[in-house]
N, C-alpha and C positions, 0 to 999 in steps of 0.2 A: 413385524412378527406377532402372531397371535400369542397372548400371554399365558393362557391356561388351556390344557386339553382335558376334557372330562370324558372318561370312558364309562359309558353306562347311563341310560336315560330312564331309570326308574325314579321313584320319588326322591331318593337321595341326590342323584345327579341333576334332576330337574330343579330342585330347590337350590343346589349349589349354583346352577346357571342363573336362576332368577336373582339370587342375592348378588352374584358378581356383576350382573347387568345393572343392578341398582347402584353399585359402587363404581360403575364406569370402567370395568375391567373387560378386556376382549377375551373371547373364549371360543372354542369349538366343542360341541357336545355330540358324541357319536354313540351309536348303538347298533349291534349286529342284527337286531330284530327288524321286522318290516314296519312296525309301528308300535304304539302304546299297547300294553297288555289288554287281553280280551276276557280275562277271568277275574273274579273278585279278589282272590288271595287275601292280602292284609285288609282288615276291616276297620280297625279302631283308630280314630284320630283323637289324640288327647289334647288337653287344654294347652300344654306348653307349645305344641305344634301350632295350634290356632293363634296363640300369642305371637309367634314368629310370623304367621301369615298376616296378622293384623298390621305388622310393620310394613308388609308389602302391599297392604290395602285391599285384600280380598278375603279376609277371614269370614265375614258374614255371608258373602256370596257362596263360599264353599259349604258353610253350615246349612244353607238352604237346600243343598243337594243331598244331605244325609238325614239320618234319623237320630234324634236325641234319645238315648237309652234311659228309660224311666225306672226300670226295676230288673232284678234278677230273681228268677223263680227256681227253687230247688225241689225236685221231685224224686221220690224213691218208689220204685215199682208202681209208677203211675199215680201216686198220691203226693200232693204238694205238701212239703214239710216246712218250707219257709219262703218268705218273700223279702228281699232286700230292696229298700227304696234307694234309687240312684238319683232321682230328680234333684237338681241343684245341690249335689253332693258337696261341691266346693264353693257354696255361697259365701261371698265376702273374701274369697281367696284368689279369684281370677275373674276376668270378664267373661270367661267361658267355663262356668261351674258344672259342666256336664261331660259325659262320655258320648262321642259321636260315632255312629256306625255309618261307614261309607265304603262302598266297594272300591278296591284299588284301581280297577280299570277306569271307573268314573273319575277318581282322584287324579290319576295320571293324565287322562285326556284333558281335564281341567287345567292342570299345570302346563301341559304342552300348549294349550290355547293361550294362556297368560304369557308364555314365552313368545309365541308368535305375535301377540299384540304389541310386544315391545320390539318387534323386527328381527327376532332370532328364530332359527329353525333347528330342530334335531336332524342330524344326518343319519337317517335310517339305513339299514343294510350296509353299515360301515363298521369294520372290525379293526381293533388294535392288534397288530401282528407282533410287534416287538418295540422296545425303546431302549435308548442308552442315555445315561446322565453323565455329561462330561464335566460337571461342576459349574458350568456357566449356562448351559441350556440343556433341554431334553430333546433328543432327536427321536422321533417316532415314525415307525413304518405302519401305514394304514392301508387297508384294503377296502376300496369303495366300489360297490357294484362289480366286483371281480377284478378291478384294476388297483395295483399297488402304487402308493405315493409316499414320499418322505417329507416330513414337515418338522419345523423347530418350534419349541415352546419354552416359556420360562419355567413352567411347572406342569406336572401331570397329576391327576387324581383318579384313582380307580374306584368307581362306584359301580363296579361290574359284577357284583354278586358273589355268592359263596365259592364259585370256581374262578375267581378273579385272575385275569391275565396279569394285571399289575402286581398283585400280591405274589403270584408264583414267580414273576420275573425278579422280584426283590428277594426271593428265597426266604420269605418269612415262614417260620413254623406256624401251624394253625392247630394248636393243641386243644383237646377236648374229647368228646365222645358222642355216642349215638344211643338213643333209647332203643331197646329191643322190639318194642311194639311197632306194628305197622298201622298207620292211621289212614282213614279215608276222609275225604272232604267232598261235598257236593252242594251246588246251589239248586234248590228245588222250589217248586210251587206246590203248596199243600192245600188240601181241602179247607175251606174257610169255615171254622167252627167257633169263631169268636175269640181265638187265641190272641192275646195282646200283641199288637203289631210293633210296639216299641219296648218289648220285654225280651230279656235274655233268659232262655230256659235251659236248665241243666238236669238231665235225666240220669239217674243212677240205679242200676239193678245188678244182679249177679253176673250179667254179661259185660259189665263195665260201665262206661259213661257215654253219654251222647249229648252234644251241645246243639241247640236250635236257636239261631240268631237271625234277626232281621238284617237283610243285606241291601235291599233296594226298596225305594219308595213304591215300586210296582208290585210289591208283595212277595218277592223272592226271599227265601230263607237259606241260610248257611247251615248245613248239617255236618258235624264233625264227630267222629267216633273211632273206636278201635276195631280193626279187622279181626274176627275170631281166628284163633291159631290154625284151625283146620282149613281156613281159606287162604292163608298167607302164601302157600306154595303155588297157588293158581297163577298161570301165565296170562290169562285173559279175564281177570276179575273185572266185573262191571257193577254198576249200581244195582242191576237187577238181581245179582246174587245177594246183595245186602238189603234189598227192599223189605223183605219180611221182618228182618231184625229192626230196621229203622222204624217202620210203621208201628211195630209193637211197642218200641221204646217211647216214641213221641205221641202215640195214640191218634195218629192222623193218617189219612190216605195221601200218598204222594201222587200228584197229578202229572207233573212234568219235571224233567231234569235238564237244567241248563248247562251244567258242567260237573264233571266227576274226575277225581284223581286220588291216588294213594301216595303216601310219603312217609318218610321216617324223620323223626325230630332229632336234630343235632344240637349240641351245645359246645361252642368253640369261640376262642378269642385269639386273634393273631398276636404274635409276640411283639410286634411293633406296628404302628400306624403310619410311620414316616421313615424314609431314608433319603437323604439328600433333597433332591427336587421332586421326589415322588411321594404321594400320599395315598392311603386307602380310606374308604369311608363306607358306612352302611354294612350290608351283609358281607362285603369283601373283608371287613375287619372283625365282625362278630355275628354269630348266629346262636339262637337259643330257643327254648321252648316258647310256644305261643301264649303262655300264661300271662294275662294282663294286657295283651296286645301291645307289647313294648317294642318289637323289632323295628318296624317301619319308622316309628316316632324317634327311636334312637338314631337311626341313620340320618333322618332329617336334622336332628340336633347336631350330629357330626358336621353336616354340610354348613349349618349356620355358624358353628364355631370356627370352621376353617375359612369360610368365605371372607369374613371381615379382616382376618389376619393376613391372608394373601393380598387383599386389596391394600391394606396399610403398607405392606412391604413393597408392592409393585408401584405404589404412588410415592414412595420415599418418605412415608410418614412414620415408619417404625423400622427398627433394626431387624434384619432377617432372623435373629435369635428368637423373636417372638413366635416364630413358626414351631419352635420346640414345644411350646405350651399346648399345641393342638393334641399331640400324643399324650402328654402327661395328664391333661384335663379329661380327655375323652376315654382313654384306655382304662382309667381307674373306674369310671362309671360302667363301662362295658363289662369289666370283670365282676363288679358288684352285681350287675344285672343278671349275668349268667348264674351266679350263685343263688340269688333270690328267686329267680323264675324256676330254677331247678327244685328248690324247696317247695314252691307253690304247686309245681306240676306233679311231683311224685305221688302225693295223696290221691290224685285223680286216676293214675294208672297203676298204682301199687296194689298188690294182692295180700300184703301182710296185715296183721292185726292192727298195727298202728295206723295204716292207711284207712282201714275200714272204720276205726274209731273216729278218725278225723272226718270222714264222709258222713258218719251217722250222728256225731255229736257236735264237732266244731262247726261244720258247715251249716247244719239246720238249726242249731240251738244257740251256740255261743256267739257266732258272728252276727246273726240278726239282732241279738240283744245288745251287742256292743254298738252296732250302727244306729241305735236309737239315741246314743249319747253324742252330743255336739263335738266333743274333742276327738272321739273315735272316728266320726265322719270326716273331720278335717284331716286326721292322720291317714285315713284310707284314701282320701282324694289326693293328698300330697304324694303318697306312695305310687298311685296309679298314674297320675297326670304328668309326672316328671317335673312338677314344679319344685320338688325337693332337691333337685340336682344343684350342687354348689361346687365351686372351684377354690375352696379355702386351701391354702398351701401352695397355690400356683405362684410362680414368680411375678405374675402381674396382678396379684391380689395382696392387699395389705390393709391393716387397720380394723377398727371396730368403733361403731357409734350407736348407742342404744343397744338393741339386741341384734343388730345387723353387722355382719362381718364382710370384709372384702372377699369377693368370690361368690357371695350369696346371690340368688336370683332376686332382683329388685321386687320387694313386696308390692302387690297391687293394692292401691287404695283409691277410693273415690275422693274427689276434691271439690271445692266450690265451683270450679269451672269445668268439671268432667271427671277425669281420672289422671293418674300420673303416668299412664302408658301412652297417652296421645303423643307426647314429644318424642317417643322412641321411634316414630316413623322416619326420623331423619337418618337413622342407622349410622350415627356418628357418635364419638365420645361426647358426653355432656355432663354438666355439673348440676346436681339437684340439691336444693336447700329447702327443707321443710320448716318454714319460719321466715327469717330475714337474713339475707346474705350481707356480710360486712362490706363496707366500701372498698376495702383492700381487695377482697375476693372479686368484686365486680370489676374493678380496674384490671385485675389479673386476667379475667376471662376475656375482656375486650382486647387486651394486648396480645393474647395468645389465640384469639379467634375461636374460642370455645363457647358453645351455647351454655348459658347459665339460666336455669329454670327455678323460679321461686314458687312455692306452694304455701297458701295460707294455712297456718297450723290449726288443727282441729282434733277432736277426741278420737276419731277413726284413725288418723295418722299416728297418734300416740299409741293406740291399741295395736297397730301393725308392727310396732317395735322401733320406729324412728326416734331419733333424738332431735329435739328442737334446735334449729339453727346450725346443726352439724352439716358437714360437707360430704356429699356422696358423688364420687366419680362413677358414672354409669357407662358401661361398655356398649358397643354397637349391637350386641346380642341381648341386651337387657339385664345383664348381670352387673352387680356392683364390683368395680375394680378396686377402688380405694375408699375407705370410710374414716373420717377424722372428725373429732368433736369440735365444738365451738371454741374459737380462739387458737386453733392449731393450723391456721391457713398457711403459715410458713412451712410446716411439715408437708402439706399437700404440694406446695410449690417445689420443695426440695426433692420429693419423691418422683414427681412427674418429670422433672427436668434432669434427672440423673443421666 
């Protein structure tokens, strides 16, 4: 019997499949579409996602396909008001200290290829019709190329988008709302006038805002803006209707249009992410404004969190209760994300005095000044890159050593032999000691067949917040599970063996 059914082959489902494959878990991944997406959609790949991809061995390869964003330019009525430097925003915080722009269709095709290289294929034109959970297995009805079949699985995960069949079958409420504005999005080729190819441009005028973003190395740009009220009732709105407005805002002639669509922005979080043997992840569980490019990256984070826990249970290495921590850890972040992206998005679309002040003062004057400060740049990077996500309070998080708590993302540091993220490629629990491990701990690690990694102590490690000779149990997703100070080996043993 196949162990996991993954419904949906967007980035969330594909990453879940890739991680399960590395853990040796059998799965089927299905999608009702004919193949990977053919439009750019989500653009931003953040550092935390690239850190997860490094564990899989292909982060650098993916980076080569995208564009490292070097700056944000804010323009009002055609005049540049501020430039925010993004290059190496997270220097010293991550092996990927930048924001990467990469079209989602290229991203998806890349992930599909990686899955195929491991001998797995997405079952395209295959739809989940229904499923039942009898407490022991999941019985799913699947329609493939027009023919229905019934199959059993240990677990099912709905990575099937905002209209998720899995979420609806579980009867989860999906509370939230929708912004009243109608947005347009297009991938275009503009006249070449020396506009920076690795810069994000934000144009603001009395007509609203327009974003102009590099999307492909071929020179295509993403244009995003608000459809004027008088055009929103049109049944056949096209880019040609908006062309005069767009060209005036960006100050460029649009030569070609590769893709155009309109949409409304929603902000919702499902009431639960799990029921019995069924889970939801990605847009099936949370949707929010595009501010900060968080959506796709959050879905990928869901997949990473769930994958190692499913693998541990299916291999008999963990009690099934550990699966409860998927919802508690990920839903808390999803709710926080919806709240913060709402607050960031409102000033862009708002018509009130406060929104106008933010656009005229905070964006062009205050933020650029702050981003010249080292601490502010670090805070901005941690906020955007999702490296700030932690699971303190989770039942599989405990302890504190130095400034690092159980549940925190393992701080990235350079070491004498490279960096402390290289061992994470094992995607298994491991023990890190920054300094020297006690003989007792070494014997314990050998007896329990747990990898123990020692790093020579240096000033950079101290600066990152580690405690010398302390014990850090690192989870398969690169978060610290348990942190205990020197001389507390017995507490580690007692906690792990409970």
